[in-house]
C-alpha positions as CSV (number, residue, x, y, z in Angstrom):
1,M,14.4,-8.0,27.7
2,V,16.7,-4.9,27.6
3,T,20.4,-5.7,28.0
4,L,23.3,-3.4,28.4
5,L,26.2,-4.3,26.1
6,L,29.3,-3.5,28.1
7,A,31.5,-0.9,26.5
8,F,34.7,0.3,28.2
9,R,38.1,1.8,27.4
10,L,41.1,0.3,29.2
11,S,43.8,2.6,30.3
12,P,46.8,2.1,28.0
13,L,49.7,0.5,29.7
14,L,52.8,2.4,28.9
15,L,55.6,1.1,27.8
16,L,67.3,-4.9,25.2
17,L,75.1,-8.7,26.4
18,L,78.0,-11.8,27.9
19,A,78.0,-12.4,31.7
20,G,81.6,-13.3,31.6
21,P,84.7,-11.1,31.7
22,A,85.2,-8.6,28.9
23,I,87.8,-10.6,26.9
24,V,88.0,-9.3,23.3
25,T,89.9,-10.6,20.3
26,A,91.6,-7.5,19.1
27,G,91.7,-8.3,15.4
28,D,92.8,-5.5,13.2
29,L,92.8,-2.2,15.0
30,D,91.7,0.8,13.1
31,A,93.9,3.8,12.6
32,A,96.1,4.5,15.6
33,V,94.7,7.0,18.1
34,P,97.1,9.4,19.8
35,P,97.4,8.7,23.5
36,D,96.3,12.2,24.4
37,T,93.0,11.6,22.5
38,E,92.4,8.4,24.5
39,A,93.1,10.3,27.8
40,A,90.8,13.1,26.8
41,A,88.0,10.7,26.0
42,L,88.3,8.9,29.3
43,L,88.5,12.1,31.3
44,R,85.4,13.4,29.6
45,L,83.6,10.1,30.4
46,K,84.7,10.2,34.0
47,A,83.3,13.7,34.4
48,T,79.8,12.3,33.8
49,L,80.0,9.5,36.4
50,S,79.4,9.3,40.1
51,D,82.2,7.2,41.5
52,P,81.7,6.9,45.3
53,A,84.6,4.4,45.8
54,N,87.0,6.6,43.8
55,A,87.8,3.5,41.6
56,L,88.8,5.8,38.8
57,E,90.9,8.2,40.8
58,A,93.9,7.4,38.7
59,W,92.1,8.7,35.6
60,S,93.6,12.2,36.0
61,P,94.9,14.9,33.7
62,S,98.0,14.9,36.0
63,S,98.7,11.2,35.3
64,P,102.4,10.8,34.3
65,S,101.5,8.1,31.7
66,A,99.1,7.5,28.9
67,P,96.1,5.2,29.4
68,C,97.8,2.3,27.6
69,N,101.4,2.9,28.7
70,D,103.3,-0.3,28.6
71,T,104.6,-0.1,32.2
72,H,102.0,2.0,34.0
73,P,98.6,1.7,32.2
74,W,95.5,3.3,33.7
75,P,93.3,1.0,35.8
76,R,90.2,-0.6,34.3
77,V,91.4,-0.3,30.7
78,Q,92.2,-3.1,28.3
79,C,94.9,-2.4,25.7
80,Y,96.5,-4.1,22.7
81,N,99.7,-3.0,21.0
82,G,99.5,0.3,22.9
83,G,95.9,1.1,21.9
84,L,92.7,1.2,24.0
85,I,90.4,-1.7,23.0
86,G,88.2,-2.2,26.2
87,L,86.9,-0.7,29.4
88,R,86.4,-3.0,32.4
89,L,84.1,-1.0,34.7
90,S,82.0,-3.7,36.4
91,H,81.2,-3.9,40.1
92,L,82.2,-0.3,40.9
93,N,78.9,1.1,42.1
94,L,79.0,3.7,39.3
95,S,76.0,5.8,38.3
96,G,75.2,8.8,36.2
97,E,74.4,9.1,32.5
98,F,77.2,7.2,30.8
99,D,78.6,9.5,28.0
100,F,79.1,7.0,25.2
101,A,79.7,9.9,22.8
102,A,82.9,10.7,24.6
103,L,84.2,7.3,23.3
104,S,83.0,7.8,19.7
105,R,86.5,9.0,18.5
106,L,88.1,5.7,19.6
107,P,87.8,3.4,16.6
108,G,89.7,0.6,18.3
109,L,87.3,0.4,21.3
110,H,85.7,-3.0,21.0
111,S,84.4,-3.8,24.5
112,I,82.6,-2.0,27.3
113,N,81.7,-3.8,30.5
114,L,79.4,-1.9,32.9
115,M,77.9,-5.0,34.7
116,R,76.6,-4.7,38.2
117,N,76.6,-0.9,38.7
118,N,73.8,1.6,39.4
119,F,73.1,3.0,36.0
120,S,69.4,3.8,35.4
121,G,67.0,5.4,33.0
122,P,66.8,4.8,29.2
123,L,69.9,3.8,27.3
124,P,71.6,7.0,26.2
125,A,71.1,7.8,22.6
126,S,74.8,8.4,22.4
127,L,75.4,4.6,22.5
128,A,74.8,4.4,18.8
129,T,77.8,6.6,18.2
130,V,80.3,4.0,19.4
131,R,80.1,2.0,16.1
132,S,83.3,0.0,16.7
133,L,81.9,-2.0,19.6
134,R,82.0,-5.8,19.4
135,A,80.8,-6.5,22.9
136,L,78.6,-4.5,25.3
137,Y,77.9,-5.8,28.8
138,L,75.1,-3.9,30.7
139,S,73.8,-6.7,32.9
140,S,72.5,-6.0,36.4
141,N,71.8,-2.3,36.3
142,A,68.5,-0.5,36.4
143,F,68.1,0.6,32.8
144,T,64.5,1.3,31.7
145,G,62.5,2.0,28.6
146,P,62.4,0.0,25.3
147,V,65.4,-1.7,23.7
148,P,66.5,0.9,21.1
149,G,66.6,-0.4,17.6
150,E,69.4,2.0,16.8
151,V,71.8,-0.3,18.6
152,F,71.3,-3.0,16.0
153,H,71.1,-0.6,13.0
154,T,74.3,1.4,13.6
155,M,76.6,-0.9,15.5
156,S,77.1,-3.4,12.7
157,W,80.2,-5.0,14.3
158,L,78.3,-5.9,17.5
159,K,78.6,-9.6,18.4
160,K,77.7,-9.8,22.1
161,L,74.9,-7.8,23.8
162,Y,74.0,-8.4,27.5
163,L,71.0,-6.4,28.7
164,D,69.8,-9.0,31.2
165,N,68.6,-8.1,34.8
166,N,67.5,-4.6,34.1
167,D,64.1,-3.0,33.9
168,F,63.7,-2.8,30.1
169,S,60.1,-2.8,28.8
170,G,58.1,-2.4,25.6
171,V,58.3,-4.5,22.5
172,L,61.5,-5.9,21.0
173,P,62.6,-4.1,17.7
174,A,62.1,-7.2,15.7
175,D,63.3,-5.9,12.3
176,A,66.4,-4.2,13.8
177,I,67.4,-7.4,15.6
178,A,66.8,-9.6,12.5
179,G,69.1,-7.2,10.5
180,A,72.1,-7.4,12.9
181,P,74.7,-8.9,10.6
182,R,77.2,-10.3,13.1
183,L,75.3,-10.8,16.3
184,L,76.3,-14.0,18.2
185,E,74.8,-13.5,21.6
186,L,71.7,-11.6,22.8
187,H,70.8,-11.8,26.5
188,L,67.5,-10.0,27.5
189,D,66.3,-12.2,30.4
190,H,64.9,-10.8,33.6
191,N,63.3,-7.6,32.3
192,R,59.7,-6.5,31.6
193,I,59.7,-6.9,27.8
194,E,56.2,-7.4,26.3
195,G,54.8,-8.6,23.0
196,P,55.8,-11.6,20.8
197,V,59.2,-13.2,20.3
198,P,60.6,-12.0,16.9
199,S,59.9,-14.6,14.2
200,K,63.2,-13.8,12.5
201,L,66.6,-13.8,14.3
202,P,70.0,-13.4,12.8
203,A,71.4,-16.6,11.3
204,T,74.7,-15.8,13.2
205,L,72.9,-15.9,16.6
206,R,74.2,-18.7,18.9
207,R,72.9,-17.7,22.3
208,F,69.5,-16.1,22.9
209,N,67.8,-15.6,26.2
210,V,64.4,-13.8,26.8
211,S,63.4,-15.8,29.9
212,Y,61.5,-14.1,32.8
213,N,59.8,-11.3,30.9
214,H,56.2,-10.5,29.9
215,L,56.3,-12.0,26.5
216,S,53.1,-13.4,25.0
217,G,51.7,-15.1,21.9
218,V,52.9,-18.1,20.0
219,L,56.6,-18.9,20.0
220,P,57.7,-19.1,16.4
221,E,58.7,-22.7,15.5
222,A,61.8,-21.5,13.6
223,V,63.0,-19.9,16.8
224,A,61.9,-22.6,19.2
225,V,64.0,-25.3,17.5
226,R,67.2,-23.2,17.6
227,F,67.3,-22.6,21.4
228,N,66.8,-24.5,24.6
229,E,63.5,-24.1,26.4
230,S,65.2,-22.4,29.3
231,A,65.7,-19.4,27.0
232,F,61.9,-18.8,27.1
233,A,61.0,-19.8,30.7
234,G,59.1,-17.4,33.0
235,N,56.8,-16.0,30.3
236,P,53.3,-17.2,31.3
237,G,51.7,-15.7,28.2
238,L,54.1,-17.4,25.8
239,C,53.1,-20.7,24.4
240,G,54.8,-23.1,22.0
241,A,58.1,-23.3,23.8
242,P,60.1,-26.6,23.5
243,G,58.5,-29.3,25.7
244,S,55.2,-27.5,26.1
245,D,51.7,-29.0,25.4
246,P,51.0,-28.8,21.7
247,G,47.5,-27.7,22.5
248,A,48.5,-25.0,25.0
249,C,48.7,-22.2,22.4
250,A,45.0,-22.2,21.6
251,M,44.2,-22.3,25.3
252,A,46.6,-19.5,26.0
253,E,45.3,-17.3,23.2
254,F,41.6,-17.7,23.9
255,V,39.9,-17.8,27.3
256,L,36.3,-19.0,27.6
257,M,34.9,-17.5,30.8
258,S,31.4,-18.9,30.5
259,N,29.6,-21.6,28.4
260,V,26.3,-19.8,28.4
261,A,26.7,-19.2,24.7
262,G,28.0,-22.7,24.1
263,E,31.4,-24.5,24.0
264,F,33.9,-23.3,21.5
265,G,37.6,-22.3,21.1
266,L,39.7,-20.0,19.0
267,P,39.9,-22.4,16.0
268,E,36.1,-22.6,15.8
269,L,35.8,-18.8,16.1
270,M,38.4,-18.2,13.4
271,K,36.6,-20.5,11.0
272,A,33.1,-18.9,11.6
273,S,31.3,-17.0,9.0
274,A,31.4,-13.3,9.9
275,E,28.8,-10.6,9.4
276,V,29.7,-7.0,10.2
277,L,27.3,-5.6,12.8
278,G,28.8,-2.1,13.1
279,N,31.7,0.1,13.8
280,G,32.3,2.3,16.8
281,N,35.0,4.2,18.7
282,L,36.3,1.1,20.4
283,G,36.3,-1.1,17.3
284,S,34.2,-3.2,14.9
285,A,31.5,-5.7,15.9
286,Y,30.8,-8.9,14.1
287,K,28.2,-11.7,14.2
288,A,30.2,-15.0,14.1
289,A,28.2,-18.1,13.3
290,M,30.2,-21.3,14.0
291,R,29.8,-24.7,12.3
292,N,28.7,-26.2,15.6
293,G,25.7,-24.0,15.6
294,V,26.9,-21.5,18.2
295,T,26.5,-17.8,17.3
296,V,28.3,-15.1,19.2
297,A,29.0,-11.4,18.9
298,V,32.7,-10.5,18.5
299,K,34.2,-7.1,19.2
300,R,37.6,-6.5,17.6
301,M,39.2,-3.7,19.7
302,R,41.1,-0.9,18.0
303,D,43.8,1.5,19.3
304,M,44.7,-0.8,22.2
305,N,48.1,-2.1,21.2
306,R,49.7,-0.5,24.3
307,V,47.4,-2.2,26.7
308,G,49.3,-5.0,28.5
309,R,48.0,-8.5,29.0
310,V,47.7,-8.3,32.8
311,E,45.6,-5.1,32.7
312,F,43.4,-6.4,29.8
313,E,42.8,-9.7,31.6
314,E,42.0,-8.1,34.9
315,H,39.3,-6.0,33.3
316,L,37.8,-8.9,31.4
317,Q,37.8,-11.2,34.4
318,M,36.0,-8.5,36.4
319,L,33.4,-8.0,33.7
320,G,33.0,-11.7,33.3
321,E,31.9,-12.1,36.9
322,L,28.9,-9.7,36.4
323,R,25.5,-11.4,36.7
324,H,22.4,-9.4,36.1
325,P,19.4,-9.9,33.7
326,N,19.9,-6.5,32.2
327,V,23.7,-6.7,31.7
328,L,25.4,-8.7,29.0
329,S,28.8,-10.0,30.3
330,P,31.6,-11.2,28.0
331,V,31.8,-14.9,27.7
332,G,35.4,-15.1,26.4
333,Y,38.3,-13.1,25.0
334,H,41.4,-13.4,22.9
335,Y,44.6,-11.5,23.6
336,R,47.6,-10.8,21.5
337,K,49.7,-7.7,21.4
338,E,48.4,-6.8,17.9
339,E,44.9,-8.0,18.3
340,K,42.2,-8.2,21.0
341,L,38.8,-9.8,20.7
342,I,35.9,-9.7,23.2
343,V,33.2,-12.3,22.7
344,S,29.7,-12.1,24.1
345,E,26.3,-13.6,23.5
346,F,24.6,-12.6,20.3
347,M,21.6,-10.3,20.6
348,P,19.5,-11.3,17.5
349,R,17.3,-8.2,17.6
350,G,20.3,-5.8,17.5
351,S,20.8,-2.6,19.4
352,L,18.1,-0.1,20.5
353,L,19.7,2.5,18.3
354,Y,19.2,0.2,15.3
355,V,15.6,-0.6,16.2
356,L,14.7,3.1,16.6
357,H,16.6,4.6,13.7
358,G,18.3,2.0,11.5
359,D,15.8,-0.7,10.7
360,Q,13.8,0.3,7.7
361,S,12.5,-3.1,6.7
362,P,8.8,-3.9,6.5
363,E,9.2,-6.3,9.4
364,R,10.8,-3.7,11.7
365,V,9.8,-3.5,15.3
366,V,7.7,-0.5,16.2
367,L,8.1,0.5,19.8
368,D,5.0,2.0,21.4
369,W,5.4,4.1,24.6
370,P,4.7,1.3,27.1
371,A,7.5,-0.7,25.4
372,R,9.9,2.3,25.5
373,L,9.1,2.8,29.2
374,R,10.0,-0.9,29.9
375,I,13.2,-0.4,28.0
376,A,14.1,2.7,30.0
377,V,13.4,0.9,33.3
378,G,15.6,-2.0,32.2
379,V,18.4,0.3,31.2
380,A,18.1,2.1,34.6
381,R,18.4,-1.3,36.4
382,G,21.4,-2.4,34.5
383,M,23.1,1.0,35.0
384,A,22.4,0.9,38.7
385,Y,23.9,-2.6,38.9
386,L,27.1,-1.5,37.1
387,H,27.3,1.6,39.2
388,E,27.2,-0.5,42.4
389,K,29.5,-3.3,41.2
390,L,32.1,-1.4,39.3
391,G,32.0,2.0,41.0
392,I,31.7,3.9,37.7
393,P,30.1,7.3,38.2
394,A,26.6,7.5,36.9
395,M,27.2,10.2,34.4
396,R,30.1,8.2,32.8
397,L,27.7,5.2,32.6
398,I,25.2,7.3,30.7
399,I,27.9,8.3,28.2
400,L,29.1,4.7,27.9
401,V,25.7,3.4,27.3
402,F,24.0,5.9,25.1
403,V,27.0,7.5,23.1
404,G,28.3,4.0,22.7
405,S,25.0,2.7,21.5
406,T,25.3,-0.2,23.9
407,V,21.7,-1.0,24.6
408,G,20.5,-4.3,23.0
409,F,17.6,-6.6,23.3
């Protein structure tokens, strides 16, 4: 019987600070900054902001006093010994592209609080220029894009980073986070961050929260024992959190959609003897013979690291529901950010391409014209079914089937 081996390309899915008040221990201030330099920096910053409530109206070149004047300091600034050490700009309905570079010449600036404003878009690259920061509070804005590794690489004094309740996405910069030498608190909850939890976190880290994201994979044991399970809640694809079922990880990593090929799980699949069947545009195919006697075909997908779990699973569930004698549906799949496997029944006689052009053994199957006609009819029936159920244009089906060498029997 002719069977179409499903080949498809998923569309890639494109692609992080303390909730309390900004109280900073001043410590040793760096070289004193002239008051006019502080004023110039704040005025340059103000020029980039939208301030509908005029909360920063007193930040003016005509102000009679310096920002950290002992008797008449500017509003929303935090001072110590006459020098600027912090900005308290939370709850002001501010927006615009915050010009961190304007503050780069203030070596005593240790804290910036922008919580609960309307800032959006990716974090400005200029953030990395404020290397003196100890605390950065960006909670409850609308920042997007990935968490930039440069924050951890260049801001070596950073101790508290609040990025929660934004719209950050992508994968965490694991190496950069692990290398942060003084980080005490990292809050990334309520975003759209994907991928695994970093296996290495700074030894200094005391508070860590990645709850309510799109994290997946196995929670590293070394991380799980350091933090409360609430730090990882709200990540359906993440297994191994404190208090979870010890067997949940294997179930979460491998989904068996049909037992038509037999009962097995990821442990059995990983221990199976593997034989390479071929390599294609979408990845490599293997014959996996398990110890329980079950033999399946495994497709290891390539160039799909940007495909999210939701999109991947939606496609696989849809394909797993296909039922037709001329269509081979997947029976299971394994999803991790860095690896994706699709499992189907094993076709012992190989692909049509192999039978026609690759098998040179004395026992090879010779296809006469009546057999070739039956194969063509089977292919047509399978393609018609896919066209009807999936709505794929006929010409694209032809390309998928024949260029992908996906006819087996």
